[in-house]
C-alpha positions in Angstrom: 83.7 66.8 -8.0 80.1 66.6 -6.6 81.1 64.1 -3.9 83.8 66.3 -2.7 81.4 69.4 -2.6 78.9 67.2 -0.8 81.4 66.2 1.9 82.3 69.8 2.4 78.7 70.9 3.1 78.1 68.3 5.4 81.1 69.0 7.5 83.1 66.0 6.7 86.3 67.5 7.8 85.3 68.1 11.4 83.3 65.0 11.6 86.3 62.8 10.5 88.7 64.6 12.7 86.6 64.0 15.7 85.8 60.3 14.8 89.4 59.4 14.4 90.7 61.8 17.2 93.2 63.2 14.2 95.8 65.4 15.8 97.0 67.9 13.0 100.2 69.7 13.1 102.1 71.9 10.6 99.1 72.6 8.6 100.3 76.1 8.1 102.8 74.9 5.8 100.3 74.1 2.9 100.2 77.2 0.9 96.9 78.8 0.7 97.0 79.5 -3.1 98.8 78.2 -5.9 99.9 74.8 -7.2 101.1 72.4 -4.5 101.9 68.8 -4.2 101.2 66.9 -0.9 103.3 64.1 -0.4 102.6 61.2 2.1 103.3 57.8 3.4 101.0 55.3 2.4 99.5 52.7 5.0 95.6 52.4 4.2 93.3 52.8 1.3 91.6 55.6 3.3 94.8 57.7 3.4 93.2 60.3 0.6 90.4 61.1 3.1 92.8 61.8 6.2 95.3 63.6 3.8 92.6 66.0 2.8 92.3 67.1 6.5 95.5 68.7 6.1 94.2 71.6 4.1 90.8 73.3 3.6 91.5 73.5 -0.1 90.3 70.7 -2.4 92.9 68.0 -3.0 92.9 66.1 -6.3 94.4 62.5 -6.2 95.7 60.1 -8.8 94.4 56.5 -8.4 95.1 53.0 -9.6 93.2 52.7 -13.2 92.0 49.2 -12.1 89.4 51.1 -10.0 87.8 52.4 -13.3 87.0 48.8 -14.2 83.9 49.1 -12.2 81.3 51.8 -13.2 80.1 52.4 -9.8 83.4 52.8 -8.3 84.6 54.9 -11.4 82.1 57.2 -11.1 82.6 57.8 -7.4 86.3 58.3 -7.7 85.6 60.8 -10.5 83.1 62.4 -8.1 85.7 62.8 -5.4 88.0 64.6 -8.1 90.3 61.7 -8.5 91.8 60.7 -12.0 93.4 57.1 -13.2 97.0 56.3 -13.3 98.3 53.4 -15.1 101.0 52.5 -12.1 104.6 51.2 -13.2 104.4 52.5 -16.7 105.2 56.2 -16.4 101.5 56.9 -17.4 102.1 60.3 -19.9 98.6 60.8 -19.9 98.1 61.2 -16.2 101.3 62.8 -15.5 100.2 65.7 -18.0 96.8 66.0 -16.4 98.2 66.3 -12.9 100.8 68.9 -14.4 97.9 70.9 -15.6 96.1 70.8 -12.3 99.1 72.4 -10.9 99.7 74.8 -13.5 95.8 75.8 -12.8 96.9 76.2 -9.2 95.2 73.3 -7.7 96.6 70.7 -4.9 97.7 67.4 -6.0 97.9 64.5 -3.2 100.3 61.9 -4.1 101.6 58.7 -2.4 104.8 58.0 -3.9 105.2 54.3 -2.4 102.4 53.5 -4.9 100.5 50.7 -2.7 99.4 50.5 0.8 99.3 46.8 1.0 101.1 45.3 4.2 103.8 42.5 3.1 104.2 44.2 -0.4 107.9 44.1 0.1 110.0 47.4 0.3 108.0 50.4 -1.1 110.5 52.5 -2.5 109.3 55.9 -3.5 108.6 56.4 -7.1 109.9 59.6 -8.8 106.6 61.0 -10.2 106.1 63.7 -7.5 109.7 65.2 -8.3 109.2 65.1 -11.8 106.1 67.1 -11.7 107.6 69.6 -9.1 110.5 70.1 -11.4 108.3 70.5 -14.7 106.0 72.9 -12.9 108.0 74.6 -10.0 105.0 73.3 -7.6 106.3 73.2 -4.1 106.7 69.6 -2.3 104.9 69.4 1.0 106.1 66.5 3.2 103.2 64.5 5.3 103.7 61.9 7.7 100.6 60.1 8.7 100.5 57.6 11.4 97.5 55.4 12.6 95.5 55.5 9.4 95.5 51.5 9.1 92.8 51.5 11.7 90.5 53.6 9.3 87.3 53.1 9.1 87.3 51.3 12.5 88.2 54.1 15.1 88.3 51.9 17.8 91.2 49.8 16.4 93.6 53.0 16.6 92.7 55.3 19.3 94.6 58.5 17.3 95.6 59.3 13.9 98.4 61.8 13.5 99.0 63.8 10.5 102.2 66.1 10.6 102.9 68.4 7.7 106.3 69.4 7.3 108.0 72.6 5.6 107.6 73.0 1.9 110.6 72.0 -0.4 110.6 74.9 -2.7 111.5 73.5 -6.5 112.6 75.9 -9.0 111.4 75.0 -12.5 114.1 72.8 -14.3 114.5 69.6 -16.3 113.0 66.6 -14.9 116.1 64.6 -15.2 116.5 61.2 -13.7 119.3 62.6 -11.7 117.4 65.5 -10.5 114.3 63.5 -9.8 116.1 60.9 -7.9 118.0 63.3 -5.5 114.6 65.3 -5.1 112.7 61.9 -4.2 115.3 60.9 -1.7 115.2 64.4 0.0 111.3 63.9 0.1 111.4 60.5 1.6 113.7 61.9 4.5 111.4 64.7 5.1 108.2 62.3 5.1 110.0 60.0 7.3 110.9 62.8 9.8 107.5 63.8 9.8 106.5 60.2 11.0 109.2 60.1 13.6 
């Protein structure tokens, strides 16, 4: 994760927060240690860079496997700590890696809507975040982000708002479809509330 380390050393967080007039609230809800899943709405391909401002901890991300077709992009993604996922296939390898990261006490950032493309139709929340929480016991932290579509052109949006909600504590249990669906619905409501 050399790129992530470089960004930290060069003060990326402070620079980005100032450049995009990022208004952060509720950041105290992100646990300071242990595995945790940050779950946010998805409006821009730059959302991971903004979501990372919600905590000083390193945030690991799943990213669509298509990006790994291009060697330069793949290296950049891996240097940023991202790893590939085959969307729409229930990628067992990616889910296993994500679970291991959480069990190792790391922070995972997920966008359950799956895509940030406008006009993509209804973007229902996928159940991956809920399944991981149920399997590992990692808390789910809902995050609402507004104004990120204007990144990286700050003059298009005068302010970016990131609101972190209270964690959803999830006891370890069987990640059944029923349990994951119910948890996903709660999560979607919490993110919507953070955006409102």
